[in-house]
N, C-alpha and C positions, 0 to 999 in steps of 0.2 A: 503493500499498499504505498509505495513513493517513501517520501522522507519518513513515515514513521516507521515502516520496517528497518531504516537505514539508523533512524534514530535509538529504536530500543535493541537493534542489532541481535535479537534472538533467535538465534540457531536452533535448532532439534537437540544436536548436544548440548548446545548452553542452558536450554531449559532443562534439559533430564540432572545437570548439574546445578543448578539454582533450584532445583526442587530437592535432590539429593543434600545439599546442602540445610536448606530447611528442616529437612529430616532428623539431622544431627542437633540440632539445637531441640536440647530437651526444654519442653512445654507443651502445653495447648494452649495456652492462654485464653487468650481471647476469654478468659473468666471461665475456663473449663477448673471446677473443682478448687477455687484457690477466694483468699480473701479478698475484699474489696481493696482499691486504691486509697479510698479513705480510712479505711479499720489502718489497713500500713502504714499510713503517713503518722498516725496516731501511738503506733504499737512502739515500744522499747525495743532499742535495737539490736537487742539480746542473740549470743550463738543459739538460742535454744528455737528460734522462729519455727513456725510450720506454717504449711500450707490449711486454712481452715477450710471445711467444705462447705461448698453451696448448698443450700436445702432447696429443691425444687420441688414442684408439684404436678411434675410431668405423668404421675398415676393418678393425680387427684388427691395425693397423700403428703402431707409436708416430709420428705424423705432425702436425706443426703444421696449426693448425685451419684456417688461409687457405688450404691445398692440397688439402684435401679436397673433390672435387668434389661435395657434397650441401649439403641443408640442415642443420647441425648448430648448437646452442647449447651453450656449455659453462660450467658453475656452479661455480666454485670452492667450499670448504669456507667460506675468510673471507668469499663473497657471503651464503653461506647464514647465516653465523652475523651478521651485519649486518642481514639483512632476519628473522632471527630466526625462520627456516626449519630444524625440526627432524624435518618428514617430508614426503612428497611432495605431500600437499595444498597447503602453503605456496610451493610452487614457482610456482605461477599468479604469485605477483609477479615473479616474477624472468623471465618468459619468456612473451612475449604470446599466442604461436600457442598455449599451453597451457592448461587448463581440466580441474582435478581437484576433484570436489566429492564429499561422501559422502552416504547416504540413509540408509533405514531401521533401520543400523545400523554402527559404524564398520568390520564386515567389507564393507561395501558400498560401495567405492570405484568410482567412474568416471571414467579417465584420458580427454580429448578431443584430440587434435592437429588444427591446422584446421577446427574443427568437427565431425571424425568420431570416431566412439566410442562401445562397446556398454555402453547402460544396464546398471546392476546389481543387485542384489536377484535375482536365480536363476543358482544355482550352473552350471549347464548352461552357461552362454556362455563361453566366451574373451575377451578383453578385445580391441580392436582396435589397441588399445596395450599391448604388451607392457612388462613390466617385469622387469631384471635386476641382482639385486645382486651384485657382484663373478662376474660373469659365469653365474649361476644364475637362471635363469627362475624368477617367483615365478607361481604358477598363475593367480591370476586377481590384479587389481589392489590388491584388498583388503587382500591379504596382505602387502603392502609400505606399509601406511597405518600407519606404527609407528615407533617413536624410529629414526631412521638410525646416532646415535652418531658418531664422527669418521671426515665424509667426508671422502676426498680430491677427489674432481669428480664432477657428474653431468653426462653427455652427452643431450642430446635429439636424437633422429635425426628428422627429419621426411618424410612419406611411408612407403611399404610398404618391410619390411625382410625380409630371408631368405637373402640369401646371404652374410651374414657371421654373424651371431647362430642360438644353434642351432633357436629357435622360431621362426617365421613370424609376423609383426603386419602385416597390411595397413597401418594407417593411421600407425604410427610405432613410436618405442620410448624408454624412459626407463632407461640404463645409468648404473648405481651405483656407484661404485668407492669402498670403505671406505679407509682407511688402513692402510696396511701394516706389519707392524714392521720397526723400525731396530736397526741394529748400536751407533746412537749412544745411550744413555740418554737416556730422556725420560718426564715424568710431568706431568701437567695434571688440569684439571677447571676445573669452575665452579658457581655455586651463584646461583639465582635464586629472587627471590619476588613475588609480584605480588597484586593484589583477584582477587577470588572464589576466596581461599586458596590462590593459587596455590603451588608450590614444586616445583623443578626441581633437581636434582641430578645432576653427571655427569662421571664421571672415566675417565683414558685413562693405559695407563702400559707403557712398551715399551722393550725394551732386551736385551742378547744375553745367552742363555745360555751359550752358550760361541763359539768363535773361528766355528765354521759355523751356529750354529743363533742366531736372535733369536725373541722371543715378544712377544706385545702382547696387553691387555686391557683392552676398556670396557665399563662398567656404568652406567644410566642409571633412576634412578628418579624419576617424575614423579606430582604430584597436582593437584588443584584441583574445586572444587566446580564444580556445574552451570548452567547461563545461564538453565535455565527454571526457572520457579518453581510448583510444584505446589498447587494450593489445595483448599479442601473448599467447599458450597453456602454459605457464610457468606461465604468471601472469606480462611478462614484460611490459613496458612501450612503445609503438610506437608513440606516438605523442597524438594530440588529435583531435577533431572535434567539429564540430558545433562553428567556431570561427566567425570573423564579420571581413571584410575589405570593407570598400565602401569608396567614393568619391562624392562630389556632389557641382557643379558650376551653379551658378544661375546669371545672368545678364537682368538687363532691363532697358528701357528707357523712359521716360514720357515727352512728347510734349505737352504743354499748353500754345498755343499761345494768347489767350484771354479766358474770363471766361465761354464763349460756348463752347469749341470744347476741347476735350483732347486723346489723342491716347499715350495707355500704350503699347509697346513692351516686351515680356518677351522670353528669350532664357535661357534653362537650360538642363543640362546633368548628368547623374548619372552613376556611375559604381561599381560593385560589383563582388567581384572574391572570393567564400566563399566557404570554407568546410561545406558542409549543405546538407541532415541535417540526423544525426543518430538518430537509436530509441533504446530502452534499453528493455527488456525482463521484462514484470509486472507480467506475472499471466504462469506458466508452470503445473499446477494442472490437473491432471485427475481420474474424480470421476467415479467409476462403479458402476451398482446396479441397480436392474430392475423399481426404481422409485426414487424419491427425499428421502423419507422416507429412504430406505435401501441404499442409496449411500455412499461408502466410501471411501474418497480419497487416493489416490495411493501413494506409498511411491515415484515412479518415474514414467516415464513417456514415451511411447513406440517411440513417435516423437523424446523427446528429446535423449534416445538411441541411435536412428538412426546418430542424427546429431552428434551425439558424435562419432558415428564409421567413419564418412567423415569428423572426422577432426575438426568440429565447438567445441569452448569453451564457457563455461558457465562462466561468471568472477567471479560470484558468488555461485560456483557450480551448479551441473545438476539436485538436487531436487528441488523441488515447493518450501519448506520451507525454504531453504537457499538465496531465490531471495531477494534480496533488490536494485531494480532498481535506489534508490537516491545513492548509490555507484558510480553512473554513469560512469560505467566502460561497452565496449563492447568489442565484436569480430567479425570482419568482414573477407569475403575472402581476402585475400592477394592481392594487388592490384588493387581492387577496391574502392580507395577511393570516398568519398562523393565530388562531385565537384557543383557549382552553381556560376554562371558566367552571370552576370546581366548587360544590355548597356540599358538604356531611356533615350529618349531627345526626344525635342520638342520645336517648335516655337509658340508663340499665338500674335493675335493681340486686343485691347478690346480699341475699339472706340466710345466716347459719343459725340453726336450731339445736345445742346440746341437750339430748335427751337422757344422757347418762350412757346405756346400753348402746345407743345410737346417736349419730347426727344427721341434721335432714339439712340439704343445702338446695335453695333455691335461686335462679338465676335469669330474671325476667328483662328483655331488651327489647326497644323497638329504635329502628336505625333509618333514616331517609338519607338516599345520595344522588347528587343530579348533576352530570358534567354536559358542557356545552363543546365540542370540539369543531372545529371548521377551516377552511382555509383551501388553499391551495395544493389538492393533491395529486397532480402530477408533477412536481417539486422542481418544474422547467420555468421560463419565461413567457415559454407558449402557454396559451389559455385554451387546454385539453381536458382538464378535469375538475371538478371542484365540489366541497359540501357547502351546501348553505348555510350560513347564519343561523338557520331554525334549526339545525340540528342537533336532538339533544338524549342521553342515554338517563334514565332513571330507575331506582331501586326503593322499594319500600320494604322493611324486613323486620317481621315480629317474631320472638322466639323465646320459648319456654322451656329451661332445661329445670329438673327436679330428680335429688338423688338422695338418697340413704345409703349409711355407711355404718358399718362398727366392726366390735370382735366379738367371736365366737371359741367356744371351745376351751377356753381358758387362755385365749390370743392366738392360738393354732391357726384361727380361721380369721383374714382380714377381709370383711366381703364389703362390695360395693354392689349397689343396684339402682338404675336409673330409666329416666323415659326423655324423649325430647318432643318438641313440637315445632316447625317452623315453618312459616308460611313468607312466599317473597312475590311481590309484585314488581314485574317488568316494564318499564315502557319506552319506548325508543323511536324517535322519529327521524329516519334516515336519510336526506335528500340529497344522491350522488346525481352530479350534472356537467352533460356535458359542455365545453366551452365552446366561444367563440369561434376558438380557431380549428374545433378538431374534424371536422367535415375536409378540410382541404389537407389537413396533415393525414387524416385518415387513407385517404385517396392517391397522396403523394406514396405514402408509405406503400401501399399494394402494389403500384407500379414500379418503385425503386428495389422491391423483392420478386419481385419475378424473373429476372434476369435480361439475360441478353436481348431477348423480346421487346422487353420497354425500358430498358435503363436509359435510353437516350431522352425519354422523357419526364425524367427526373431534371432537366434542364428547363423544364415548365414550371418547377416550383415557385412559388405556393399557389400555380392554376395549373393543377395538372389532369384537371378535366377540362381545359381549353377545347376547341372544338378542331381546330387543326392537330394538335395531339392525338385527341378520339380517333380522328378520321386515320391518321399514321399507326392507331391501334390496331383498328380492324383490317387494316390491311397487313399487317405482320401477322395477325391469328389467323386469316385466311390464308396467307402464305405457307402458314405453322400447319395447315390442314384442319383448320379449324371450318364449319359448315357457315358457308357467310349469311343463311336466313338467320344464324342465332348470334352473331356478332355485335346487332343493334339492342340488344338486351344487355350484353355487358359495357356496353358505351353509354346506354341510359341507366343502368344499374350506376357508373363511378359517375355521371352527373347528378343523379341523384343524392347519392353520397357525399359530395363533396359541397353540398348544400346544407347539410347538418350543420348547425352549432344553437349553442345556449340551449339546449332543451335535456329532460332527463326526468327523475323524479319529483313529484309535486303531493308534497303530503304525506308521504309513506307513511305508516305508521305499524307498529309491531306492538304487540301484548301477551306477555306470558307470566302465568301465574304458575307457581310452584308450591305444593305440601309435602311435607317430610317430617313424617311420624316416627320413632324409633324408641325402642325399650333395648337395654344393655345392661351387663353385668362384666365386674373386673375383680377377681377374686384372688387372693393370696393365701397359699395353704402353706404353714410350716412342717417339714417332714422330718425335722429333727437332722443331726449331723449336720449343720452348714445349707441343709437341701431345703429349696422355696420352690413350689410349684405355682404359677399362674398361670388363670385361667380366664378367659374373657370371650364374651359371646355377644353378637350384636343382631337385630334385624330392624332391616330398614324398610319403610314404604315410601315411594317416592310416587308423585304424579305431578303431572305436568297437562296445563293447558294453552295451546298457542293461538295466537289468530294474528291476523294482517289483514291493511287493507290499503292495497297499493295503486295506485294514481301517476299516471306519465303523459306526458306531453310531445314526446319523439313520435311525429307522426313517421317520419322516413322509412322506420321499421316496416308499417303497413304498405308504406309504398313501393318497396323494394320485392315485398311478396305479393305484389298483384299479379293475376295469369293476365295473359293476351289474348288473342281468338286462337289458339292454336298450341300445341302442347307439344313435344317439350319444350316450354317457351318463357320460364321463368327462372330465377338465380337458385330456388331449391331444386330443381329438376338438373339443371346445369352441373352445380354443384353433385347431386346423386351421381349423376352420370362420370364425372370423376375419381369415384370410385370403385365402378362398375367394370368388373373382369372384361378385357377385351377391349378397354375404351382407351388406349394409348392415344389417339390422335388429340384428344382433349388438352392436354396437358397445361401448359400454364394458363387456359384460358378458364378451364375447370376450378383451377386453383384462385382466380381470380374471382370467379362467381361465388366460389365460397366465403372468399374474403371480405366482399365486399357485402354480404350476409352478415356475415360474425360483428364487423365492424359497425355497419348501421342498425343492427339491432342489439348491441352489445348490451349485456343484460336486460335487454327484452326480447325476451324467446317469440313472444310474439306479440301482437297489436292489442290481445285481450287481456295483457299487463293492467289496462288502466281501467279503472274499476273493479280491480279483482278482488275478491273476500275472500280469504284463505281462515280455516279453522283446524284443527286438528288436536287430538288427545293422546297422551301416552301414562302409560302406569307400570310401576317394576316393584319386585319385592327382592330382598336379597338377603342372604346368610353372611356375616363378616366375623371374625374372632382373630382370638389370639393364645397361643400355649407357649409358656415358656418354662423352663427348668435352670434354677442356678445354683451354685453352690458355694458355700465359703469354706475352704480348705483351711485357709489361715488369718489373722485378724489384718484387714485392709486389703484379703484378695478375694476376687469374686470372677469365677468363670459362668458362662452362660450359655445357652442355645435356645431358639425360639424359630416359631413358624407365627406368620400372621395373612389374613386373607385379607385384602382390602378392596375397597367397594365405592364409586362415583356413580353419581346418577346420569342417565342420558339426559336427552334436553335437543334443542331445533338450534340451525343455524339461522342465525337472523341477518341472511343477506342473501338479498333476492337474488342475486344475479346466478345462483345456483339453485332456482327452483325449476323442477323436472327437469336436473339434471340424474340419471341413473346411471350413472358410469358410460355412458356411451356420449364421446366428444361427438364434435359438429364434423369433423376431419371423416370419422365414419358413419355419420348417418346423420347429414345434414339435414334432411324432411322430419326427424323424430327431435332433433334438439329443436328446429323452428317450429312444432307443431301447436296450437293453441294451448294456453295454458288453463287450468282449472283447480277446483277447492280440491281433487285427489292429487294434484302436486305438491301438495302442503305437506305431504309425509316424506318428500324427497328433501326435505329439508332438516327431518331428523338423525338422529343417531343416538347408538345404545351406549347402556351404561359399560362405564370401564370395571376391571376387576385386576388383580393382581395377587400372585403366591408368593409370599416373601420369608425367604429363611436367611438366619442370619445368626452367627455365633462370635460370641466377645471375651475378652477381660479385662478387667479394671482392677488397678492397684492402684492405694490410696493409705502413702504412712509418711509420716513427718514432713519431709521437704519435696518428696516425690509424688508423682500423680500421672499413673497412666492409663490410657484407655482405649484397646485396639476392637476391631471389628472386622467381620468379614461378611459380605451380603451376596444374596442372589435373590434377584425379583422378574418374576413373568410375567408380563402385563398381557392380556388378551382383551379387545374390542379397542384397545389403546384408542382414546381422541385425540387425531391429530389436524391441527386446522395448519391450511398453507394458502399464502397468497400468491398466485400464480402470472401475477402481473394484471390480468385483471379482474379475478373474483377472491374470494376466502372460499376456499373450498375444504369442508369440514367432513372425514372419513374415521370410520373406525379402521383399526388397522390389525390382520388376524395371519397367523402362518395357515398355508394350507396345512389340512389332517389335522385341523384341532390342535395345531401348534402355536404357542405361544408368538404375538407376534412381535413382542420387542422383549428383550433380556438386558437386565441391567445387574451387573455382577461386579466384584473389584474388593477393595480393603480400606479402612481408615485407621490410621491413626493420631493420637492426639495425647500430646503430654506436657507437661508442666515441672519447674524446678525454680526454687527459692534457692540459691545460695545463702542469702542473708535476708535479715528482715525487711529491708528498702530495694530489693532487687526480684524482678520474677523477670523469668524468662519462658516462654512459652511460643509452641508450635503444632502447629498440622501437618497432615499428609493424606492424599485422597486418591486413589486411583479407582477409575470407574470406564468400564467397557459397557458401555450401553450401546446395543447392535441390534437391529432388525433383523427377521429371519430370513434365511435364503429364498423363499417362495412366500409371496405375501398375497391376500384376496381382501377385500374390503369387507365381507360381511363371513362371520363366523359360520354359516354355513356354504359359503361360497358363491352364491347367486350373485354378489355384487363383484366386480374386476375391480382391481386396485385401479383407481382413477390415473392416467395416464402423466399428469403432472406431473406423479410421484414414483417416474421410471426407474430413479437413481436408489429409491430407499431400500431394495433387496439386499440382504447381507451386508449394509453399510451401517456405520454409526451413527448415533442418532444426532440432531442439531443441535448446539447448544450443550454438549458432553463433552468437556476436556478429557483427555484418560488422564493426564497429571493435574494435580493442585496443589501447590501447597502455601502454607500461611505460618509466619513466624513474629512474634514482637518480642521489644525488650522492653521492660521499664526500671526506670531507676530513679528511687524519692532520699538523695540522701540531705540527712539532716545538715544546715548551715551555720557553725556557731551555737554558742546556746542562747540564743534570743527565742528558738521557736520556729525559726525559718528554716524551710528545706526548699530543695529545687525538684523540677519534674524534666527528667527526659525521657522521650519515649519515641522507638522507632516501629513500625510494621510493615509488613510487605505481604504481596501476594503472587504465586509465579504458577502461571499459567500455561498450558502446552496449548497446540493448535487446536483449532474447531473450526467446524462451519457453522456459521450462523444464522442458515436459511433453513426451513425444514423441508425444503424440497431438496436440498442440500446438493444444489449447483457448486460449480468448485469455484463461480468467482464468488461464492460467499465465505471463502474461507478465511477466519481471522489467525494469523500467525502467533505463537506463542508471544509472551509479555509479562513485566513484570511491575506491579505499582508498589509504588510505596508511600507511607504517610512520616510525617516526621513532628514532633511537639517540645517546646524547651519553657520551662515557666521558673518563676520563681513566685514562692505560697508564702504565705504569714503562718503565725500560729496556732495550731486547731484549722489552720485551712478558712481563716474569716475572710482572706484575700486572696487572690492571684493572678498574676499576667502571665501570659502564655503565649507564644509564639508560634504560629504551627504553619503548617505544608502539604496539602492535599495534591498527591501524582506529584512526589516529588522529582522525579526522575522527568517529569512530562512525555509520558508514555503517551502514543499514539494509538487506539484502539477504536475500534468499533461495536456499538452493544448488538447491532442487528444489520446487515446487507441484506438488500432484496432488491427485487425486478423493479426497475423504476414503470410507473403503471401506464401502459398501452403502448410503451416506446420499446416494442419489438417487432420483429418484420409480421411476425403473426404466422398463421397457417396457409398464406399465401407465399411464401417464400419454401419453395418447393427444390430449386435448382442449385440456390447458394446457400450453404449452409454457415454458420458461426461454428468453430470448434472451440468448445471451452477446452479449459485447463485440465491435463489430464486425457486428453482424447474424447472428450467427452461431447457427441455432435448434438449441436441445437441451433437455433436460429438466432440470429442477430439480435441478440438483448442489451440494453442499456442497464445498469447497476446502482442505485443509491445506496446510501448507510446513515441512520443513526448513530451519531459519532458519541466515545466517552468523554468525559468532561477533561478539561486540560490541563495544566497545574494550577492550583491556585495557591495563595498565602493569604496571610494576617495575623493578628492580633487580637486575642480574646481577655476581657477585665473578669474577673467570677468576682463574687462577694457573697459573704450568708452571715445571719445573726441570730 
């Protein structure tokens, strides 16, 4: 990736060396099994200092982390402050098995654990990695991509979860616990300022209102300029995008009338109003040739030439060799700035009643989340595609969880039973429209893609459908053997397509209600001689009701499908004949016919989409559970082995571009693809529940100054829910292996270690090896009736996207005392080394992200008892260049018409000429933080 690859200089050998170096660092840090930074600073510097255990609630019991028979990482608030983590995306630096990234907007975050997660940007999919804040499920990962305020700890549970928390999570779970109100008065805050005009103000106050009531209030305000510079055709500055503007307020009340009852009330509200998210071009290469061995990169690109003639600007030059995405310069259509507005709020009540032999816990919650994300969605200066300002998505969630737990048989049985009910209402208004330049661009794109028969017409761009050009095209078609009686249909179709502009969705609305009910139990049986058996079981019932009202003002699609007096005499029939055996004479003309229909009706399978009402329902029920056997042969040592079955509900793809797609693409059967749409097509948007069988063995050791956690795992996913953007639409499909085999297998090992050589020094580190790989023979449905979508042809036998094989993290925190006045210093350094991986779920090799290293640093001076502190910090210390996600630039490929000249992707993969864009990771930032507390 240009300068970025040169700057980081991470070859595969260097990557392995970097991860190996991490592995040699004793420590898991990132707060795994160790005392908080605040506690260390106040502890005496004795030679007897030990790593204090973190108490976690991963099993809904307050338990030392080293005795929990599952892979759990715990990150405390001090570790997050030292690393500069203020939202869940920044937890990557602290947990090697976790990868959180954001895509088309700040509302679209994706969390992956052990290489497994659900691709974002489609609200119909729930995440494979659940996110809970104070015991309340957040409907999608993006809802938690906000300022967290005062955090007590974050627990990362790896592998399927379902017998302990309200909602199922097939790949893992992020449980965030904020700081509860205290009966001791306390107040504090911090003020930060840095480059990119960054500033952040956070305050926290807590204390008693009476003898039995305590309260707390958190508030956070963040501002920062964007990382991307918008430029005009002359290279002039037009402002920035991808900025940050966030506010959070959280109020809490804690009622504790006696030792038997407590009630914690939490109310919070988050507001974001940001310009997000722009993308840069990363690959403009066009390679031509009969094979990978003879492919030659072109000095220019036909699609780039077309975009330039329509007014698009390439900030770093219009040729592939001149592109450097890490100059962070973009050009978009004037007036179509990126906008991301989010309002998220809710209330919850957590009541605990101790009955002596049992304890009853109730968690009741209401949450409302609304985001409006719109702007230029072709990411170029040509006006091709946009979302209008009326676009929004809204979730309203109501949930109730009730648990009872206690001990029996002299404490040998630690039992827990519970029930959960959740109701979600999802409303989506999603209007995607063609821009004013789209018709002319699509016409020229087709003619530039058919090869020698029409390549000369590119000189007419952007008016490729000029009469003189079309006459020349007709002569070429006839000369190539195409029936002269049919050429007027092609030329008429091109003229119709060229006139298409500023048309598309008009007030498209989607509505989905989901109901979930579950009963679960999670019991720990003490067998004696250090043996414990954990058994958990859950049954979930899920019901979803989907409805939609679709409206469209694109009249071009209807015009292109209008039949003349004879047959075959329309584009559908011509395109069909292109695929008929023994019809080679149609050649490029048939490809043109299919391309005209595809581009003119893009996402509008037929004129019947206008005023189309859709309605469908689905119900599923599934058992899930866990069984774990643990053994403590010696003090501080535990071995365990476990099995867990996970489950995630099915749902609906809320992208009507795929309405009616039954796995047969336009190149195979254009007549079927463009058939009239009706309500029965609603079921084609549905996808089935995802299940996983997970096996894990582990070792945990905690004694004195050393803590070690090791785990090996193998996870087999069936009906894996994959969401892929193919350059035109989001394809959601279940992935299965043939013969009922797993469609996706994630296996590997994890090591987390911690060492405290002295009371004021903590070394920590972790390493994760993951081989997340699709099966060699894949189908779409478990019964094999739905084939694998053509866009996913690279999946069989390949590694999953966003699943690097090696990730290592390391940190060192030193807090030495300075003299006898109570002053202390803070010196902190943390790093994450990642091997290469492909960021796009269709696994195109152009979407490969080379291995890289990220480092953060912080140095500070702190007063007595940390009443005040001054800290200098730097995030991404090495200014490493990397992409969060690389994707096919929307509509900017030669498409199905390019049959004679193919782009040969990296590694010899044959594909059409396609531009690629990326959402970049953040550059180096630095600044100063002032902290205080009373």
